[in-house]
C-alpha positions in Angstrom: 0.0 0.0 0.0 3.0 2.3 0.5 3.5 2.3 -3.2 0.0 3.5 -3.7 0.6 6.4 -1.4 3.8 7.3 -3.2 2.0 7.3 -6.6 -0.7 9.5 -5.4 1.7 12.0 -3.8 3.7 12.1 -7.1 0.4 12.8 -8.9 -0.4 15.8 -6.7 3.2 17.0 -7.1 2.8 16.9 -10.9 -0.6 18.6 -10.7 0.6 21.6 -8.6 4.2 21.7 -9.8 5.7 21.4 -6.4 7.1 18.6 -4.2 4.5 17.2 -1.9 4.7 15.3 1.4 2.0 13.1 2.9 1.6 12.7 6.7 -1.0 10.9 8.7 -3.1 12.8 11.2 -0.4 12.4 13.8 2.1 14.1 11.5 4.0 10.9 10.8 5.5 10.9 7.3 4.0 8.4 4.9 5.4 9.5 1.5 7.2 12.4 -0.1 7.8 13.7 -3.6 11.3 14.2 -5.1 12.9 17.6 -4.5 15.3 18.8 -7.1 15.3 22.6 -6.4 18.4 24.6 -5.7 16.4 27.0 -3.6 17.7 26.6 0.0 14.5 28.1 1.4 12.6 25.1 0.0 14.2 22.8 2.5 13.6 24.6 5.7 14.3 23.0 9.1 10.7 21.8 9.6 10.5 20.1 6.2 14.0 18.6 6.5 13.2 17.2 10.0 9.9 15.7 8.8 11.7 13.8 6.0 14.8 12.7 7.9 13.0 11.6 11.1 9.7 10.7 9.4 7.7 12.8 11.9 7.1 16.3 13.1 7.6 17.6 16.6 4.7 18.3 19.0 5.4 22.0 18.8 5.3 22.0 15.0 2.1 20.0 15.0 0.5 22.4 17.5 1.5 25.4 15.4 0.1 24.0 12.2 -3.1 22.8 13.8 -3.6 26.4 15.0 -4.6 27.3 11.5 -7.6 25.0 11.6 -6.3 22.3 9.3 -8.0 19.5 11.3 -11.4 21.1 10.6 -10.8 22.3 7.0 -12.4 20.7 4.0 -10.4 22.5 1.4 -6.8 23.8 0.9 -5.4 25.9 3.7 -2.6 28.4 3.1 -0.2 28.9 6.0 2.2 31.8 5.9 6.0 31.5 6.4 7.3 31.9 10.0 11.1 32.0 10.0 11.1 32.1 13.9 9.4 28.7 13.9 11.7 27.2 11.2 9.1 27.6 8.4 11.0 29.7 5.8 8.4 29.1 3.1 4.7 29.2 3.3 2.7 26.0 3.0 -0.4 24.8 1.3 -2.1 22.1 3.3 -4.6 19.7 1.6 -6.6 18.0 4.3 -7.1 14.2 3.6 -10.5 13.2 4.8 -12.8 10.2 4.6 -16.5 10.6 5.4 -15.8 13.8 7.2 -13.0 12.5 9.4 -9.5 13.8 8.9 -7.0 11.0 8.0 -3.9 13.0 7.3 -2.5 16.0 5.4 -0.7 16.6 2.1 1.8 19.5 2.3 3.2 21.6 -0.5 5.5 24.6 -0.5 3.6 27.8 -1.5 5.0 30.3 -3.9 6.9 33.3 -2.8 4.7 36.3 -1.8 3.5 38.1 -5.0 4.1 35.1 -7.2 1.1 33.4 -8.7 0.1 30.2 -6.9 -1.6 27.1 -8.2 -4.7 27.6 -10.3 -8.1 26.8 -8.6 -8.7 24.0 -11.1 -5.4 22.4 -10.2 -6.1 22.6 -6.5 -9.5 21.0 -7.1 -7.9 18.2 -8.9 -5.3 17.8 -6.1 -8.1 17.6 -3.6 -9.7 14.8 -5.5 -6.5 12.9 -5.3 -6.3 13.7 -1.6 -9.8 12.1 -1.2 -8.5 8.9 -2.8 -5.6 9.0 -0.3 -8.2 9.3 2.5 -10.0 6.2 1.3 -6.7 4.2 1.4 -5.9 5.5 4.9 -9.3 4.7 6.2 -9.2 1.2 4.7 -5.8 0.6 6.3 -7.2 1.7 9.7 -10.3 -0.5 9.2 -8.1 -3.5 8.4 -6.6 -3.2 11.8 -10.0 -3.2 13.4 -11.1 -6.2 11.3 -8.3 -8.3 12.9 -9.7 -7.9 16.3 -10.9 -11.6 16.5 -7.5 -13.0 15.5 -5.7 -10.6 17.8 -7.9 -11.4 20.8 -7.4 -15.1 20.1 -3.7 -14.7 20.5 -4.1 -12.9 23.9 -6.7 -15.3 25.3 -5.6 -18.7 24.0 -4.1 -21.2 26.5 -0.5 -22.1 26.3 0.7 -24.6 23.8 -0.8 -25.6 20.4 -3.8 -23.3 20.8 -1.6 -20.3 21.2 0.6 -21.4 18.4 -2.3 -21.7 16.0 -3.7 -18.3 17.1 -0.3 -16.6 16.4 -0.1 -18.3 13.0 -3.6 -17.1 12.1 -2.8 -13.5 13.1 0.5 -13.7 11.1 -1.4 -14.9 8.0 -4.0 -12.1 8.4 -1.3 -9.4 8.7 0.7 -10.7 5.8 4.2 -9.4 5.4 3.6 -6.8 8.0 3.4 -9.5 10.6 7.1 -9.9 10.5 7.8 -6.3 11.3 8.5 -4.5 14.6 5.5 -4.1 17.0 4.7 -3.0 20.5 1.8 -4.4 22.5 -0.2 -1.9 24.5 -2.7 -2.4 27.3 -5.2 0.3 28.3 -7.2 -0.5 31.4 -9.9 -0.4 32.5 -11.6 0.0 29.1 -15.3 0.9 29.0 -17.3 -0.2 25.9 -16.1 -1.4 22.5 -12.8 -0.9 20.8 -12.3 2.4 18.9 -12.9 2.3 15.2 -9.2 3.0 14.5 -6.0 3.8 16.4 -3.3 5.6 14.4 -0.4 3.3 13.7 -2.2 0.2 14.9 -2.0 -3.1 13.1 -4.8 -4.6 15.3 -7.1 -3.6 18.1 -9.4 -5.6 20.4 -11.0 -5.6 23.8 -9.8 -8.4 26.1 -11.9 -9.6 29.1 -10.4 -9.2 32.5 -9.2 -12.1 34.6 -11.4 -13.0 37.4 -8.6 -14.4 39.6 -6.6 -17.6 39.6 -7.8 -20.1 37.0 -7.3 -23.8 36.4 -4.2 -25.3 34.9 -4.0 -24.6 31.2 -6.2 -21.4 31.4 -5.0 -18.5 29.3 -2.2 -16.6 31.1 -2.6 -13.7 28.7 -6.1 -12.3 29.5 -6.7 -8.8 30.8 -5.5 -7.4 34.2 -6.2 -9.7 37.1 -9.4 -9.0 39.0 -10.1 -6.0 36.7 -12.6 -5.2 34.0 -11.9 -5.4 30.3 -8.8 -3.9 28.8 -8.1 -2.5 25.3 -5.3 -4.2 23.5 -3.4 -2.4 20.7 -0.7 -3.9 18.4 1.3 -0.8 17.3 3.5 -0.9 14.3 7.0 0.6 14.9 9.7 1.8 12.5 12.5 1.2 15.0 13.1 0.3 18.7 14.2 3.9 19.4 11.3 5.7 17.6 8.6 5.2 20.3 7.4 8.7 20.6 4.6 8.5 17.9 3.4 5.2 19.4 3.3 6.7 22.9 1.4 9.7 21.5 -1.2 7.4 20.0 -1.5 5.6 23.3 -1.8 8.8 25.4 -4.6 10.0 23.1 -6.7 7.0 24.1 -6.8 8.1 27.8 -9.6 10.4 29.2 -8.9 14.1 29.1 -8.7 14.1 32.9 -5.4 12.1 32.6 -2.3 14.1 32.0 -0.2 12.5 29.3 2.7 14.8 30.2 3.3 12.6 33.2 4.2 9.7 30.8 7.8 8.9 31.3 8.3 11.6 33.9 9.5 9.1 36.4 12.5 8.4 34.2 13.3 12.0 33.4 16.0 12.1 35.9 17.9 9.4 34.1 17.7 11.4 30.8 17.4 8.1 28.9 16.2 8.2 25.3 13.1 6.1 26.1 12.2 8.3 29.1 12.6 11.4 26.9 10.5 9.8 24.2 7.7 9.0 26.7 7.8 12.6 28.1 7.7 14.0 24.5 4.9 11.8 23.5 2.9 12.9 26.5 3.5 16.6 25.8 2.5 16.0 22.1 -0.7 14.4 23.2 -1.6 17.2 25.5 -0.8 19.8 22.9 -3.1 18.0 20.5 -6.0 18.0 23.0 -5.5 14.3 23.8 -8.4 12.1 24.9 -11.9 11.7 23.8 -11.7 8.1 22.6 -11.9 6.5 25.9 -14.9 8.3 27.4 -15.5 8.1 31.1 -13.7 5.6 33.2 -15.9 3.0 34.9 -16.7 3.4 38.6 -14.6 1.6 41.2 -15.8 -0.4 44.2 -16.0 2.8 46.3 -18.1 4.6 43.7 -15.2 6.7 42.4 -13.9 6.5 38.9 -11.1 3.9 38.4 -7.9 5.5 37.1 -7.4 4.5 33.5 -3.7 3.8 32.6 -1.8 2.4 29.7 1.2 0.0 29.6 3.6 -0.4 26.7 5.7 -3.5 26.3 9.2 -3.7 24.9 9.2 -3.8 21.1 9.2 -7.3 19.5 9.9 -8.4 15.9 7.4 -10.8 14.5 4.5 -12.3 16.5 6.1 -15.3 18.3 6.7 -13.2 21.4 3.4 -11.3 21.3 1.8 -13.2 24.3 4.8 -12.4 26.5 4.7 -8.8 25.3 1.1 -8.6 26.2 2.0 -9.7 29.7 4.5 -6.9 29.9 1.9 -4.4 28.8 -0.6 -5.6 31.4 2.1 -5.4 34.1 3.1 -1.9 33.1 -0.5 -0.7 33.1 -0.9 -2.2 36.6 2.3 -0.5 37.8 1.0 2.8 36.5 -1.9 2.4 38.9 0.3 1.4 41.8 2.8 4.2 41.3 1.1 7.3 39.8 4.6 8.7 39.1 5.0 6.1 36.4 1.9 6.9 34.5 -0.6 7.3 33.1 1.4 5.8 30.2 4.1 3.4 31.6 6.7 1.5 29.7 7.7 -2.0 30.8 11.4 -1.0 30.6 10.8 1.8 33.2 8.7 0.2 36.0 11.6 -1.2 38.0 10.7 -3.8 40.6 7.1 -4.1 39.3 8.5 -6.1 36.4 9.0 -8.9 38.9 6.2 -8.2 41.3 3.5 -8.0 38.6 4.2 -11.6 37.7 4.2 -12.7 41.4 1.2 -10.8 42.5 -1.7 -11.9 40.3 -3.7 -12.3 43.5 -3.9 -10.0 46.5 -0.8 -10.2 48.8 -1.5 -12.1 52.0 1.9 -12.7 53.6 1.4 -13.5 57.3 4.2 -11.1 58.3 2.8 -8.1 56.5 -1.0 -8.9 57.0 -1.4 -6.7 60.2 0.7 -3.9 58.8 -1.4 -3.7 55.6 -4.7 -3.3 57.5 -6.4 0.1 57.0 -5.7 1.0 60.6 -2.0 1.0 60.1 -1.8 2.8 56.7 0.6 5.5 58.1 2.9 2.9 59.5 2.9 1.0 56.2 3.8 4.2 54.3 6.6 5.0 56.8 8.1 1.5 56.3 7.8 1.7 52.5 9.5 5.2 52.4 12.2 4.0 54.8 12.9 1.0 52.6 12.7 3.1 49.4 15.5 5.2 50.9 17.7 2.1 51.4 17.3 2.3 55.1 18.8 5.7 55.5 17.0 7.3 58.4 17.9 10.9 57.5 16.6 10.7 54.0 13.4 8.8 55.1 12.6 11.3 57.8 13.1 14.2 55.4 10.9 12.5 52.8 8.1 11.9 55.4 8.5 15.4 56.9 8.9 14.0 60.4 11.7 14.0 63.1 14.1 11.1 63.2 12.9 10.1 66.7 9.3 9.9 65.3 10.7 7.7 62.5 12.4 5.4 64.9 9.3 5.0 67.0 7.2 4.1 63.9 9.8 1.6 62.7 9.7 0.0 66.2 5.9 -0.3 65.9 6.4 -1.9 62.4 8.7 -4.5 63.8 6.2 -5.3 66.6 3.4 -5.7 64.1 5.3 -7.8 61.6 7.7 -9.7 63.8 10.5 -8.7 61.3 13.9 -7.3 62.1 14.5 -4.3 59.9 18.2 -4.7 60.5 18.1 -8.0 58.7 18.5 -7.9 54.9 16.1 -10.8 54.1 13.4 -9.3 56.4 13.8 -6.0 54.7 13.4 -7.6 51.3 10.3 -9.5 52.4 8.6 -6.4 53.8 9.6 -4.3 50.8 8.2 -6.8 48.3 5.0 -7.2 50.3 4.4 -3.5 50.5 5.1 -2.9 46.8 3.0 -5.9 45.7 0.1 -4.7 47.8 -0.2 -1.8 45.5 -0.9 -4.1 42.6 -3.8 -5.8 44.3 
């Protein structure tokens, strides 16, 4: 289908006598026309970055959307803005299908005072843009049509059933099934799967696990004890280019969620994936993220459950998809347990929850921690967790809790009385720390 897009972009370039580029509605490059001009202004920083990195930044996207291109039904002229890196004006042809914007065709406008494209040529170019819109909509619909095959992979029992489900999904995806993908879990998910998710190869709703099942039951259903979850199989271009995928995920969350928090936990490490997550969150917020998910379902206490998303490590091919789904579910659960990780959490960034999520499918009920985890001792449990998070350093823990050291020592003594554990013993500390962290996943 990529060849079809390229042919249509070349057709628009020929009609208007200017090199054209095609981006989807998330400003991710799909195809671009040849550029043979000696005019340095024709390749300004924004156009160059779009072609080289195959995407535009959140700031560029927000700036262009400010001209109403997402609502336009005809060509939109955008003036040059050298301060923003746009040295030449643009003509934007919205790509729509049944009233819904699917992407944009961009062309360089003529210099001020020079005659621009004739109205008839623009009308012809818009007809080509409509054909592009049909292709983009069909591609998105194809992902939705694979919901049955995708769900079968995530819910099949281990062994031959799972192998057959993976083979069926691979056959349905065709050559694209051997590409790079990331599994995503959005939970809890109310209602049906969205009609389309940008960049998704397949989308489905997965029922929640009701607790421990019998031997041979599917290990890859939705979050334990929770409601349904939305599963998304996102196509990736490379393992390092996660920002567009994370942006698409953040847009699935309700508007009350702040996608800018995504990846914030890892900001201090300045790692590339942390920066990608933070950038994706900012892009989603700039775009007015949300809307698809609607209102989160109510929790046991009557309040709305916090909707989060988990993103697994990228996998090539589909053989590791069930394991990747487990990673995505664990990351979504970790984002609930530790708000600093979410609302969009990546498996690679959830730390100890990578282990704990696999161990704590059911609520934690360790005898040593049982009394401490009772509601009456919530403050003592928090004190113990902060103390252990601070590697047993009393000064740091007291400062984090905002209490005097003597108060800290008194509370830790009460913790030892309730649990029967010795907080000077490494194994006892490990046991208590795991129990406290795992209790958040319940």
